[in-house]
C-alpha positions in Angstrom: 252.9 254.8 13.7 250.1 253.6 11.3 249.4 255.4 8.1 246.4 255.4 5.8 245.0 257.8 3.1 247.8 260.3 3.9 247.0 260.3 7.6 249.5 259.1 10.2 248.3 258.1 13.6 250.6 257.4 16.6 249.7 255.9 20.0 251.6 255.6 23.2 254.6 253.4 23.1 253.5 249.8 23.0 249.8 250.6 23.0 249.3 249.6 19.3 246.7 252.3 18.9 246.5 256.0 17.9 245.0 257.3 21.1 245.2 257.5 24.8 242.3 257.2 27.2 242.0 258.5 30.8 238.9 258.9 33.0 238.5 262.6 32.0 239.3 262.6 28.2 240.9 260.7 25.3 243.6 262.0 23.1 244.2 261.2 19.4 247.4 262.2 17.8 247.3 262.5 14.0 249.8 263.9 11.5 248.2 265.2 8.3 250.6 266.7 5.7 249.7 270.4 5.1 250.3 269.8 1.4 247.0 267.8 1.5 245.2 271.2 2.0 247.2 273.3 -0.5 244.2 273.6 -2.9 241.7 274.6 -0.1 243.6 276.6 2.5 244.8 280.2 2.2 248.1 279.4 3.9 249.9 276.0 4.1 251.2 275.8 6.7 248.6 277.9 8.5 249.6 281.1 10.2 248.4 282.4 13.6 244.8 283.7 13.2 243.9 281.3 10.4 240.6 279.5 11.0 240.0 276.0 9.4 236.7 274.0 9.6 237.2 270.5 11.0 235.1 267.5 11.8 236.4 265.0 14.3 234.3 261.9 14.7 234.5 258.5 16.4 232.4 255.4 15.9 233.1 252.1 17.4 232.0 249.3 19.7 231.2 245.9 18.4 228.5 245.0 21.0 227.6 248.6 22.1 227.8 251.0 19.1 229.1 254.4 20.2 229.3 257.6 18.3 230.9 260.9 19.4 231.6 264.1 17.6 233.8 267.0 18.7 231.3 269.4 17.1 227.9 267.7 17.1 225.8 267.6 13.9 222.3 268.9 14.1 220.9 265.9 12.4 218.5 263.2 13.7 221.0 260.4 13.3 224.8 260.9 13.7 226.0 262.5 10.5 229.8 262.8 10.0 229.6 264.5 6.6 227.9 267.8 7.5 230.4 270.6 6.8 228.0 273.2 8.1 228.3 271.5 11.6 232.1 271.2 11.6 233.9 273.0 14.4 236.5 275.7 13.9 240.2 275.4 14.6 241.9 278.7 15.2 245.7 278.5 14.7 247.7 280.2 17.4 251.3 280.5 18.7 250.0 279.5 22.2 251.0 276.0 23.4 248.3 273.4 24.0 247.6 272.6 27.7 247.8 268.9 26.7 251.3 269.2 25.2 253.9 267.0 27.0 257.6 266.6 26.3 
């Protein structure tokens, strides 16, 4: 597990990275302490029905720059700091379809 700025990222065993890639999707696992949001969130930890705004972005590629956003910004160039374009996370008691034990 790697940690930086209060964010912990864990990849598959032996992968040395914080994500897994398949032909259909890629998965990033991150652990962010809820206490980091205590000043901004109504509930920490969140309760079912809470909605948080979230921006998930990726940039990379040394020879072929690539940018992707979970919730695309409506700007001419990729802009990762546009809170009005952030997606919404709705907390629920339902299990993720990607959850594996």
